[in-house]
C-alpha positions in Angstrom: 30.5 88.8 -2.3 34.2 88.5 -3.4 36.4 91.2 -3.1 40.0 91.8 -2.8 42.1 92.8 0.4 46.4 93.6 1.3 47.5 91.6 3.9 50.3 91.2 5.4 52.5 88.2 5.0 55.9 88.7 6.6 58.2 91.8 7.6 57.9 94.6 4.9 56.0 92.2 2.5 52.2 92.4 1.8 49.7 90.5 -0.9 46.8 91.3 -2.2 44.3 88.3 -1.7 40.4 87.4 -2.9 38.2 87.1 0.1 34.7 86.4 0.7 33.1 89.2 2.3 29.8 88.3 4.3 26.7 90.7 4.3 26.6 93.3 6.5 24.5 92.7 9.6 22.3 95.0 12.0 24.4 98.1 12.8 26.5 97.6 9.7 27.2 98.9 5.9 29.2 97.2 3.0 31.7 100.3 1.7 33.2 100.5 -1.2 36.5 101.9 -0.2 37.8 104.9 -2.4 40.6 106.1 -0.4 42.2 104.9 2.9 45.3 106.7 4.7 48.5 105.2 5.7 49.1 105.6 9.4 52.3 105.9 11.1 50.9 103.7 13.9 50.8 100.5 11.4 54.2 101.2 10.6 55.6 99.3 13.3 53.7 96.0 12.4 54.5 96.4 8.8 58.2 96.4 9.4 58.0 93.7 12.2 55.5 91.6 10.1 52.2 90.0 11.5 52.3 88.5 15.2 50.4 85.5 13.6 50.4 84.6 9.9 48.5 87.1 8.4 47.5 90.7 9.6 45.1 93.4 8.0 46.2 96.5 8.1 44.3 100.1 7.1 41.8 101.8 9.1 41.5 105.8 7.7 39.1 104.9 4.9 36.7 106.9 2.6 33.9 104.5 1.2 30.7 104.6 -0.5 28.1 102.8 1.1 26.6 100.0 -1.4 24.7 98.0 0.9 23.4 98.7 4.4 22.5 95.8 7.2 18.6 95.3 8.3 17.0 98.4 10.4 20.2 100.8 9.3 18.9 104.1 8.8 21.4 106.6 9.6 23.3 106.5 6.2 21.9 105.3 3.1 23.3 103.3 -0.1 25.1 106.0 -2.1 26.6 108.1 1.0 30.3 108.8 0.9 30.9 107.6 4.9 34.4 108.1 6.4 35.3 106.8 10.7 37.4 104.0 11.7 37.3 101.0 9.7 39.8 98.3 10.2 41.1 96.2 7.5 40.9 99.0 4.8 43.4 98.2 2.5 40.5 96.5 0.4 38.3 96.8 -2.5 35.4 96.8 0.0 35.1 96.9 4.0 32.8 95.7 6.2 31.7 98.9 9.0 29.8 100.2 11.9 27.5 102.5 11.1 28.2 104.0 14.8 31.6 104.8 13.5 31.0 106.7 10.4 30.5 110.2 9.4 28.3 111.3 5.9 30.7 113.3 3.8 29.1 116.3 2.3 28.6 117.0 -1.1 31.4 118.7 -2.9 34.4 117.1 -0.4 36.6 115.0 -2.4 36.9 111.3 -0.8 41.0 112.3 -0.3 40.1 115.4 1.5 37.9 113.5 4.1 40.5 111.1 6.3 37.8 111.2 8.8 40.1 108.9 11.2 43.2 110.7 11.5 41.4 114.1 11.5 39.4 113.0 14.1 42.1 112.0 16.5 43.5 115.6 16.0 40.4 117.5 16.3 39.9 115.4 19.6 43.5 116.4 20.7 42.6 120.0 20.5 39.3 119.6 22.2 41.0 118.2 25.1 43.7 120.7 24.9 43.1 123.7 27.3 43.7 127.0 25.1 43.0 130.3 25.8 42.8 133.4 24.0 46.0 135.1 23.4 48.1 132.1 24.3 51.8 131.2 22.6 51.5 127.8 21.3 54.5 125.3 20.4 53.8 122.0 18.4 56.7 119.8 18.4 56.5 117.5 15.3 55.5 118.7 12.1 53.9 115.4 10.1 50.4 114.9 8.7 49.0 115.1 12.1 51.1 118.2 13.1 50.3 120.4 9.8 46.2 119.2 10.6 46.8 121.0 14.0 48.5 124.3 13.0 45.5 124.5 10.5 43.1 124.2 13.3 45.3 126.4 15.5 45.1 129.3 12.6 41.6 129.8 14.0 42.2 129.3 17.6 42.6 133.0 18.5 46.1 131.9 19.7 49.0 135.0 20.0 51.6 133.2 18.1 52.5 129.6 16.9 55.8 127.9 16.4 56.5 124.6 14.9 59.4 122.3 15.7 60.7 119.6 13.2 64.3 118.7 12.5 63.4 118.1 8.9 63.8 121.5 6.5 61.1 120.4 4.5 58.7 119.7 7.3 59.4 123.1 8.9 58.2 124.8 5.1 55.2 122.7 5.4 54.7 123.9 8.9 54.7 127.5 7.8 52.4 127.2 4.9 49.8 125.9 6.8 49.7 127.7 10.1 52.8 128.5 12.0 54.1 132.1 12.4 57.4 131.0 12.7 59.4 127.2 12.2 62.7 125.9 14.2 64.7 123.3 14.2 65.3 121.4 17.7 68.0 123.2 19.5 67.2 126.5 17.3 64.7 127.9 20.4 65.9 128.8 23.9 64.6 125.9 26.3 63.4 128.6 28.8 59.9 127.1 29.1 57.7 130.6 28.0 54.9 128.7 25.9 51.6 128.6 27.3 50.6 125.4 25.5 53.1 122.9 24.1 51.6 120.1 21.8 54.0 117.0 21.4 53.2 115.6 17.9 56.3 113.5 17.3 56.3 110.4 18.6 59.4 110.3 19.7 61.5 110.5 23.1 63.6 113.8 22.0 60.5 115.3 21.0 59.1 114.6 24.4 62.1 116.1 26.4 61.7 119.4 24.0 58.3 119.8 24.5 58.8 119.0 28.4 61.7 121.8 28.7 59.3 124.6 26.3 56.2 124.2 28.2 56.3 127.2 31.1 55.2 126.9 34.7 51.4 126.0 35.3 51.4 125.4 31.3 50.1 122.7 29.2 51.8 119.8 27.7 49.4 118.1 25.5 50.4 114.5 24.2 49.4 114.3 20.6 52.3 112.2 19.5 51.7 108.2 19.1 54.8 106.5 21.1 55.3 102.9 19.9 57.5 102.1 22.8 58.3 102.8 26.8 59.0 106.3 26.9 61.1 107.9 30.2 59.8 111.5 31.2 61.5 114.2 33.3 58.7 113.9 36.0 61.0 116.2 38.3 60.4 119.2 35.6 56.5 118.1 35.2 56.0 118.4 39.0 58.5 121.3 39.6 56.7 123.0 36.8 53.3 122.5 38.1 52.2 121.3 34.6 49.0 120.3 33.0 50.3 116.8 30.9 47.2 116.1 28.6 47.2 112.7 27.5 45.6 113.7 23.9 44.8 110.1 22.3 41.1 108.7 22.1 39.5 105.3 22.3 35.8 106.2 22.7 34.3 105.4 19.5 31.3 108.0 20.1 34.4 110.5 21.0 36.1 110.0 18.1 33.1 110.3 15.7 31.8 113.6 17.0 35.2 114.8 16.3 35.5 113.4 13.1 32.2 115.1 12.4 33.3 118.4 13.4 36.4 117.8 11.3 34.4 117.1 8.3 32.5 120.1 9.2 35.3 122.4 9.1 36.7 121.0 5.5 33.5 121.2 4.1 33.4 125.1 5.3 36.9 125.5 4.0 38.6 126.0 7.0 41.3 123.3 6.9 42.6 121.5 3.8 43.3 117.8 4.5 43.3 117.0 0.8 46.6 119.0 0.7 48.4 117.4 3.1 48.2 113.5 1.1 51.6 114.2 -1.2 51.7 110.4 -2.3 49.0 107.9 -3.7 49.3 104.5 -4.1 47.1 101.7 -5.7 46.1 98.5 -3.6 48.9 95.9 -5.0 51.4 98.8 -3.6 50.8 98.8 -0.1 54.7 98.1 0.6 55.6 101.3 -1.4 53.2 103.4 0.3 55.1 102.2 3.8 58.4 102.6 2.7 57.8 106.0 1.5 56.1 106.6 5.2 59.2 105.1 6.6 61.8 106.8 4.4 60.4 110.4 4.7 62.0 112.1 1.6 61.6 115.6 1.1 58.1 116.4 0.2 56.4 113.9 1.7 53.7 114.4 4.4 50.7 111.3 3.8 50.4 108.3 1.8 47.0 107.0 1.1 46.0 103.8 -0.6 43.7 105.4 -3.3 41.1 103.8 -6.2 
């Protein structure tokens, strides 16, 4: 079938192209994309331009199943699904069934951005957290704010959010933090039981290292795009547990997406409230510019139809 897809053609430059999409094969479905989140992990590639002639971005879609491949029974035509699907800045996309979770009735597509939600859920599942723990979250962008919503129901004693942007700190207080501070406003005395680094920055990682207590947990949820120098002496001396909270296993991610979507359906977390900017398919560059600029009030951009 013929459809449209946004492709990256140069530094900070995208174009919508007509493409011929093949039929879904065994274990695959064809999706009509309803909304697709804009992820910071693709910001560097969008800024630098494609490594080859063109690149296809987008991997956070929610879509309606419009066709299924042979012997596919886990989802049906008409189901709304979400999960990790590449090249999803498009009207239609081919997806592997094993990566998809069916969105329950009553959950709007913009509320069901499963891939980033699953990443946060998986990060928290892998982070040792005890009842009554004092927790710090360094970085309160979209992922950090979703985490704060989850921590609100996790039996914590106190959750403190740290971010240099005043509007991000305000959002943190709305979405579950008991207190919010700018870097440098907290005494770096290492008295947090758990510190989640969600900034993806070197200063954020250094601050997280300073805040965690001896024998505490430092969880790395932030996406780091380049090499980092860490204070291994402090990690060693404090005897902390360091968790790489990223997920690359498809089945683990799908299970965490399912759990996250169930929480959305139960009204425990609100992902849709964090999508502050929406753009049509022919304005992918404007969406990335909004992500790069992070003007006051920005949390998450999405390409929405």
